[in-house]
C-alpha positions as CSV (number, residue, x, y, z in Angstrom):
1,M,108.2,57.7,62.1
2,N,109.8,60.8,60.4
3,C,113.4,61.0,59.5
4,Y,115.4,63.2,61.8
5,V,117.3,64.8,58.9
6,C,114.8,65.4,56.1
7,N,111.6,64.9,58.1
8,M,110.3,62.4,55.5
9,V,108.1,59.4,56.6
10,V,110.2,56.2,57.2
11,D,108.3,53.0,57.7
12,R,110.5,50.0,58.6
13,E,113.7,50.8,56.7
14,D,116.9,51.2,58.6
15,V,118.0,53.9,56.1
16,C,115.9,56.9,55.0
17,P,114.9,56.3,51.3
18,V,115.2,60.0,50.6
19,C,118.4,61.3,52.3
20,G,120.0,58.0,53.1
21,A,120.4,58.7,56.9
22,D,120.8,55.8,59.2
23,V,117.7,55.8,61.5
24,R,118.2,52.6,63.5
25,A,119.4,54.3,66.6
26,Y,116.9,57.1,66.2
27,R,114.1,54.5,66.0
28,H,115.1,53.1,69.4
29,I,115.1,56.6,70.8
30,V,111.7,57.4,69.5
31,R,110.4,54.1,70.9
32,A,111.9,54.8,74.3
33,C,110.4,58.3,74.3
34,D,106.9,56.9,73.5
35,E,107.2,54.3,76.2
36,A,108.2,56.9,78.8
37,Y,105.3,59.1,77.7
38,N,102.8,56.2,78.0
39,D,104.1,55.4,81.4
40,G,103.8,59.0,82.5
41,L,100.2,59.1,81.2
42,R,99.3,55.9,83.1
43,R,100.8,57.2,86.3
44,A,99.1,60.6,85.9
45,K,95.7,58.8,85.6
46,M,96.5,56.9,88.8
47,R,97.4,60.2,90.6
48,D,101.0,59.1,90.9
49,L,102.1,62.6,90.0
50,S,105.7,62.2,91.2
51,G,106.1,59.1,89.1
52,A,104.5,60.8,86.1
53,I,106.8,63.8,86.4
54,E,109.8,61.4,86.4
55,S,108.6,59.4,83.4
56,L,107.7,62.5,81.3
57,N,111.0,64.2,82.1
58,R,112.7,61.0,80.9
59,A,110.7,61.1,77.7
60,L,111.8,64.7,77.1
61,R,115.5,63.7,77.7
62,F,115.0,61.4,74.7
63,N,113.2,64.0,72.6
64,K,112.9,67.6,73.9
65,R,110.5,68.4,71.1
66,H,107.9,65.8,72.0
67,T,104.9,68.1,72.4
68,D,102.5,65.6,74.0
69,S,105.0,64.8,76.8
70,R,105.7,68.5,77.5
71,N,102.0,69.5,77.5
72,L,101.2,66.6,79.8
73,L,104.1,67.5,82.0
74,G,102.6,71.0,82.3
75,L,99.2,69.6,83.3
76,V,100.8,67.3,85.9
77,Y,102.8,70.3,87.4
78,Y,99.6,72.3,87.4
79,E,97.7,69.6,89.3
80,Y,100.7,69.2,91.6
81,G,100.2,72.9,92.6
82,E,103.2,74.3,90.6
83,P,101.6,76.6,88.0
84,V,104.9,78.4,87.4
85,L,106.6,75.1,86.3
86,A,103.5,74.3,84.2
87,M,103.6,77.6,82.4
88,R,107.3,77.1,81.7
89,E,106.6,73.7,80.0
90,W,103.7,75.1,77.9
91,V,105.7,78.1,76.7
92,I,108.6,75.9,75.6
93,S,106.1,73.6,73.9
94,K,104.5,76.5,72.1
95,N,108.0,77.7,70.9
96,F,108.8,74.2,69.5
97,S,105.4,73.8,67.9
98,P,103.5,77.1,67.3
99,Q,100.7,75.6,65.2
100,N,97.7,73.6,66.6
101,N,99.2,73.3,70.0
102,R,97.0,72.7,73.0
103,A,99.5,74.7,75.1
104,D,97.8,77.9,73.6
105,L,94.6,76.8,75.3
106,Y,96.2,76.2,78.7
107,L,98.1,79.4,78.7
108,G,95.0,81.3,77.6
109,K,93.0,80.0,80.5
110,I,95.6,81.3,82.9
111,A,96.2,84.6,81.2
112,H,92.5,85.5,80.9
113,G,91.5,84.1,84.3
114,S,90.1,86.6,86.8
115,G,93.3,87.7,88.6
116,A,95.0,84.4,88.0
117,L,98.4,85.8,87.3
118,K,98.3,88.2,90.2
119,Q,97.2,85.4,92.5
120,L,100.0,83.2,91.2
121,D,102.5,86.0,91.9
122,T,101.2,86.5,95.4
123,T,101.3,82.8,96.2
124,V,104.9,82.5,95.1
125,K,105.9,85.6,97.2
126,K,104.1,84.2,100.3
127,Y,105.7,80.8,99.9
128,N,109.2,82.4,99.6
129,Q,108.4,84.6,102.6
130,A,107.5,81.5,104.6
131,I,110.9,79.9,103.7
132,D,112.6,83.1,104.9
133,Y,110.8,82.9,108.2
134,C,111.9,79.3,108.6
135,H,115.5,80.3,108.0
136,Q,115.1,83.0,110.7
137,G,113.6,80.6,113.2
138,N,110.1,82.2,113.2
139,R,108.1,79.0,112.7
140,D,104.8,80.5,113.9
141,L,105.0,83.3,111.2
142,A,106.0,80.7,108.6
143,K,102.9,78.6,109.5
144,I,100.7,81.6,109.0
145,Q,102.1,82.3,105.5
146,L,101.9,78.7,104.5
147,K,98.3,78.5,105.5
148,K,97.6,81.5,103.3
149,V,99.4,79.8,100.5
150,I,97.4,76.7,100.8
151,T,94.2,78.7,101.0
152,M,95.1,80.3,97.7
153,N,96.5,77.2,96.1
154,P,95.2,74.0,97.9
155,K,97.1,71.7,95.5
156,M,100.6,73.0,96.3
157,V,102.2,69.9,97.7
158,R,105.4,71.7,98.6
159,A,103.6,74.1,100.9
160,R,101.7,71.3,102.6
161,Q,104.9,69.3,103.1
162,L,106.7,72.3,104.6
163,L,103.8,73.1,106.9
164,A,103.7,69.4,108.0
165,L,107.4,69.6,108.8
166,L,106.9,72.7,110.9
167,H,104.1,70.9,112.8
168,M,106.4,67.9,113.4
169,Q,109.1,70.2,114.8
170,D,106.6,71.6,117.2
171,N,105.3,68.1,118.2
172,E,101.9,68.9,116.6
173,W,101.7,65.4,115.1
174,E,98.0,65.3,114.5
175,Q,98.1,68.5,112.5
176,A,101.1,67.2,110.6
177,R,99.2,64.0,109.8
178,K,96.3,66.1,108.5
179,E,98.5,68.1,106.1
180,L,100.3,65.0,104.8
181,H,97.1,63.2,104.3
182,A,95.9,66.1,102.1
183,A,99.2,66.1,100.2
184,G,98.8,62.3,99.7
185,K,95.4,62.8,98.0
186,I,97.1,65.1,95.5
187,D,100.1,62.9,94.9
188,M,99.8,59.4,96.2
189,S,103.4,58.3,95.8
190,N,105.5,61.4,96.6
191,P,108.6,60.1,98.4
192,R,108.9,63.0,100.8
193,T,105.2,62.8,101.8
194,I,105.6,59.0,102.4
195,E,108.7,59.6,104.5
196,Y,107.1,62.3,106.7
197,M,103.9,60.2,107.1
198,Q,105.9,57.2,108.2
199,E,107.6,59.3,110.9
200,V,104.2,60.8,112.0
201,R,102.6,57.3,112.2
202,N,105.5,56.0,114.3
203,V,105.2,58.7,116.8
204,L,101.3,58.5,117.0
205,N,101.4,54.7,117.3
206,S,104.0,55.0,120.1
207,D,101.8,57.4,122.0
208,E,98.8,55.2,121.5
209,K,100.7,52.2,122.9
210,K,101.7,54.2,126.0
211,K,98.1,55.1,126.6
212,K,96.9,51.5,126.3
213,K,99.7,50.1,128.5
214,K,98.1,48.5,131.5
215,K,99.2,49.2,135.1
216,Q,101.2,46.5,136.9
217,P,99.0,44.4,139.2
218,R,99.5,45.1,142.9
219,P,101.5,42.2,144.5
220,A,99.8,40.2,147.2
221,S,102.9,40.2,149.4
222,V,106.0,42.3,150.1
223,D,109.3,40.6,149.5
224,F,112.4,41.5,151.5
225,R,115.7,39.9,152.5
226,D,116.9,39.3,156.1
227,N,120.7,38.6,155.8
228,N,120.7,35.7,153.3
229,E,117.1,34.6,153.8
230,A,114.3,35.7,151.5
231,L,111.0,36.5,153.3
232,A,107.6,37.2,152.1
233,M,105.2,39.2,154.2
234,P,101.5,39.4,153.3
235,R,100.4,42.8,152.2
236,Q,97.8,44.3,154.6
237,T,94.8,46.3,153.5
238,L,94.2,49.8,154.9
239,I,91.5,48.6,157.3
240,E,93.7,45.8,158.6
241,T,96.6,48.3,159.2
242,I,94.3,50.7,161.1
243,D,93.0,47.9,163.2
244,N,96.5,46.9,164.2
245,M,97.4,50.5,165.0
246,K,94.4,51.2,167.4
247,G,96.5,51.1,170.5
248,G,99.1,53.5,169.1
249,I,96.5,55.9,167.9
250,F,94.8,56.0,171.3
251,N,98.1,56.9,173.0
252,I,98.8,59.6,170.5
253,L,95.3,61.2,171.2
254,I,95.9,61.1,175.0
255,G,99.3,62.9,174.5
256,G,97.7,65.5,172.3
257,V,95.0,66.3,174.9
258,I,97.6,66.7,177.6
259,G,99.7,69.0,175.4
260,L,96.7,71.2,174.6
261,L,95.9,71.6,178.3
262,V,99.4,72.7,179.1
263,T,99.4,75.2,176.3
264,V,96.1,76.8,177.4
265,F,96.8,77.1,181.1
266,L,100.5,77.8,181.1
267,V,101.9,79.0,177.8
268,V,99.1,81.3,176.6
269,P,98.9,83.6,179.7
270,T,102.7,84.1,179.6
271,V,102.7,84.9,175.9
272,R,99.8,87.4,176.3
273,Q,101.6,89.2,179.1
274,N,104.8,89.5,177.1
275,A,102.8,90.7,174.0
276,N,101.1,93.5,176.0
277,S,104.4,94.7,177.4
278,T,106.0,94.7,174.0
279,A,103.0,96.6,172.4
280,A,103.2,99.2,175.2
281,N,106.9,99.8,174.7
282,A,106.4,99.9,170.9
283,L,103.7,102.5,171.3
284,V,105.9,104.7,173.4
285,S,108.8,104.4,171.0
286,A,106.5,105.2,168.0
287,N,105.1,108.4,169.7
288,E,108.6,109.5,170.5
289,E,109.8,108.9,166.9
290,A,106.7,110.6,165.4
291,A,107.4,113.7,167.6
292,G,111.1,113.7,166.6
293,N,110.3,113.4,162.9
294,A,107.4,115.8,162.5
295,S,109.6,118.0,160.3
296,D,109.9,115.2,157.7
297,I,106.1,114.9,157.0
298,V,106.1,117.6,154.3
299,A,109.0,115.9,152.4
300,L,107.3,112.5,152.6
301,N,104.0,114.0,151.4
302,A,105.9,115.6,148.4
303,Q,107.5,112.2,147.7
304,I,104.1,110.5,147.8
305,D,102.6,113.1,145.4
306,D,105.6,112.5,143.0
307,L,105.1,108.7,143.1
308,T,101.4,109.1,142.6
309,E,101.9,111.2,139.6
310,R,104.4,108.7,138.1
311,L,101.9,105.9,138.8
312,E,99.1,107.8,137.0
313,K,101.4,108.2,134.0
314,Y,102.3,104.5,134.0
315,E,98.6,103.4,134.2
316,G,97.1,102.6,130.9
317,Q,100.4,101.3,129.5
318,A,100.9,97.5,129.2
319,D,103.9,96.2,131.1
320,I,106.4,93.9,129.5
321,K,104.5,90.7,130.5
322,D,101.2,92.0,129.1
323,S,102.8,93.2,125.9
324,Y,104.3,89.7,125.2
325,E,101.0,88.0,126.1
326,Q,99.1,90.2,123.7
327,L,101.7,89.6,121.0
328,M,101.5,85.8,121.5
329,K,97.7,86.0,121.5
330,A,97.8,87.8,118.1
331,L,100.3,85.3,116.8
332,S,98.1,82.4,118.0
333,L,95.0,84.0,116.3
334,M,96.8,84.2,113.0
335,N,98.2,80.7,113.4
336,S,94.8,79.1,114.1
337,E,92.8,76.9,111.7
338,E,90.6,79.9,110.9
339,P,92.7,83.0,111.3
340,D,90.9,86.2,112.5
341,A,93.0,89.1,111.3
342,R,90.7,91.8,112.7
343,V,90.8,90.4,116.3
344,A,94.6,89.9,115.9
345,S,94.9,93.5,114.9
346,T,93.0,94.5,118.0
347,E,95.3,92.5,120.2
348,L,98.4,93.9,118.5
349,S,97.1,97.5,119.2
350,K,97.4,96.6,122.9
351,V,101.1,95.8,122.6
352,N,103.6,98.4,123.8
353,K,106.3,97.9,121.3
354,D,108.8,100.0,123.3
355,L,108.8,97.4,126.0
356,L,109.8,94.5,123.8
357,E,113.3,93.1,123.2
358,N,114.9,93.1,119.8
359,E,113.5,89.7,118.9
360,G,110.1,90.7,120.1
361,K,110.2,93.9,118.0
362,R,111.1,91.9,114.9
363,T,108.3,89.5,115.5
364,Y,105.9,92.4,116.1
365,D,106.9,94.2,112.9
366,A,106.6,91.0,110.8
367,L,103.3,90.1,112.3
368,S,101.9,93.6,112.0
369,K,102.7,93.5,108.3
370,I,100.9,90.2,107.8
371,V,97.9,91.3,109.9
372,E,97.5,94.6,108.2
373,G,97.7,92.9,104.8
374,A,95.1,90.3,105.8
375,V,92.7,92.9,107.3
376,A,93.1,95.1,104.2
377,E,92.3,92.1,102.1
378,Q,89.2,91.3,104.1
379,F,87.9,94.8,103.8
380,F,88.6,94.8,100.1
381,N,86.6,91.6,99.6
382,E,83.7,93.1,101.6
383,G,83.9,96.2,99.5
384,E,83.9,94.2,96.3
385,E,80.8,92.3,97.5
386,A,79.0,95.4,98.4
387,F,80.0,97.1,95.2
388,N,78.6,94.2,93.1
389,E,75.4,94.3,95.1
390,K,75.2,98.1,94.4
391,E,75.3,98.9,98.1
392,Y,77.7,101.8,97.5
393,P,77.7,103.3,101.1
394,A,78.8,100.0,102.5
395,A,81.4,99.7,99.7
396,I,82.7,103.2,100.4
397,E,83.1,102.4,104.1
398,A,85.0,99.1,103.3
399,Y,87.3,100.7,100.8
400,H,88.1,103.5,103.2
401,E,89.2,100.9,105.7
402,V,91.5,99.3,103.0
403,I,93.3,102.5,102.1
404,K,93.7,103.3,105.8
405,Y,95.9,100.3,106.1
406,D,97.5,100.6,102.6
407,K,96.6,103.4,100.2
408,T,98.4,101.5,97.3
409,F,96.5,98.3,97.9
410,G,96.1,96.3,94.7
411,E,98.3,98.8,92.9
412,G,95.6,101.4,93.3
413,Q,92.6,99.2,92.7
414,A,91.1,99.9,96.2
415,M,91.3,103.7,95.8
416,F,90.0,103.5,92.2
417,N,87.0,101.4,93.4
418,L,86.4,103.9,96.2
419,A,86.3,106.8,93.6
420,R,84.0,104.7,91.4
421,S,81.6,104.1,94.4
422,Y,81.5,107.8,95.1
423,Q,80.8,108.5,91.4
424,L,77.9,106.0,91.3
425,S,76.6,107.6,94.6
426,E,76.7,110.9,92.8
427,D,79.2,112.4,95.2
428,F,81.2,113.8,92.3
429,E,83.5,116.0,94.3
430,K,85.0,113.1,96.3
431,A,85.0,110.9,93.2
432,A,87.2,113.4,91.4
433,K,89.4,113.7,94.5
434,Y,90.2,110.0,94.7
435,Y,90.5,109.6,90.9
436,N,93.2,112.3,91.0
437,K,95.0,110.5,93.9
438,V,95.2,107.4,91.8
439,I,96.7,109.4,88.9
440,E,99.2,111.0,91.3
441,L,100.3,107.6,92.9
442,F,100.3,105.6,89.6
443,P,100.9,108.1,86.8
444,D,102.4,105.4,84.4
445,R,99.9,102.6,85.1
446,R,96.9,101.6,83.1
447,I,94.7,102.4,86.1
448,A,95.7,106.1,85.8
449,G,94.3,106.1,82.3
450,Q,91.1,104.6,83.5
451,S,90.9,107.3,86.2
452,R,91.3,110.1,83.6
453,Y,88.6,108.5,81.5
454,R,86.2,108.4,84.6
455,I,87.0,112.0,85.4
456,G,85.9,112.8,81.9
457,Q,82.5,111.3,82.7
458,L,82.0,113.6,85.7
459,P,79.8,116.8,85.3
460,E,81.7,119.8,83.8
461,E,82.2,121.8,87.0
462,Y,84.0,118.9,88.7
463,R,86.2,118.2,85.7
464,V,87.2,121.8,85.6
465,Q,87.8,122.0,89.3
466,E,90.1,119.0,89.3
467,E,92.0,120.0,86.2
468,Q,92.9,123.5,87.5
């Protein structure tokens, strides 16, 4: 152990032999810190991440400069799906101990990872957006955002817990169980996960018991009371009941036949005669009315033409019901296990936003933003794949789709890749056009400097044309 005053090595003495400082209390603090660190390490190996976080934070309360505890806490946070908290611990550790610190290695892997920081920022934004949707009561949109967060960061326990809670509120207990089970694999003793899982199990077990509940057996007799006497009458089967009712059924049939004969021979002729007389009178009245109203035919025809014209204008527009159905269909597509953003975009295009109420319009706007971002991301990934395979026509087509949805996608990366694809396809005119658009949209970004460099690689006539 080192003295906390002069940093000299102190063995078992209660007083530092160099500066004379009393180190008895400090020795207990160091021992408690080491014990908490060892407990945190043991819990981390058992995947008891919540317990490990608690123990390591306790160790840091004893000694905030304990580098091993802080680095391990960062690793636990990272495994817990909280890379921001992990980076915080590693940065603090590096400031306390700049030399030979493993925090440099951890931070370097994140900083130099392919788009790791950008993905981290996107994940945090989507999670915060999901929380905002929850506060607004848009649980379906919140589910969509949380599923994207989990796709980008499968170990983020908070996102899985919130998604499970939303499923529980919508009585989707099996989906909630699935998310909580996945969260439990990451952190086996998280109190919130255990609490939610217990609630889910109680509901699922209750439903299972209701399904297995047997039907009550049919009693052999019917009990009833006559004044103060209790009587039991044997229950008859259907065949026995019919057999006992044969006489009554026969009488009913005879009565029905007599009634039918009376109707055919007496009632029907009278009804026919009255109907013919009524029809003749109605025909005469109709002829008289038609003759008296002949002058109104032109006005009626004009009204019919006007209504027909309005109908033709209305045809092709979705009515209110259809608009809401298409909106819910798009929402359901994005909220499914495997969201299909392109099909959802097609369904949204069928929605007549003007027919929606205020809440429907807000949902439409929020969902449109999510769908457009997802579609653009799909096309961007397709463009990247085609570009890496040197299939530049396919890459050009995909990147065009991206900038159709968002010309600033990836802070100009999609448009820059489009220009690069045109350049490698030797379509230098269009390459120069999109390089200059990148420079125009992002003049102070590094991607503008890359665009200027690429323009310098174009043939002379295209460089001159764009620079003029």
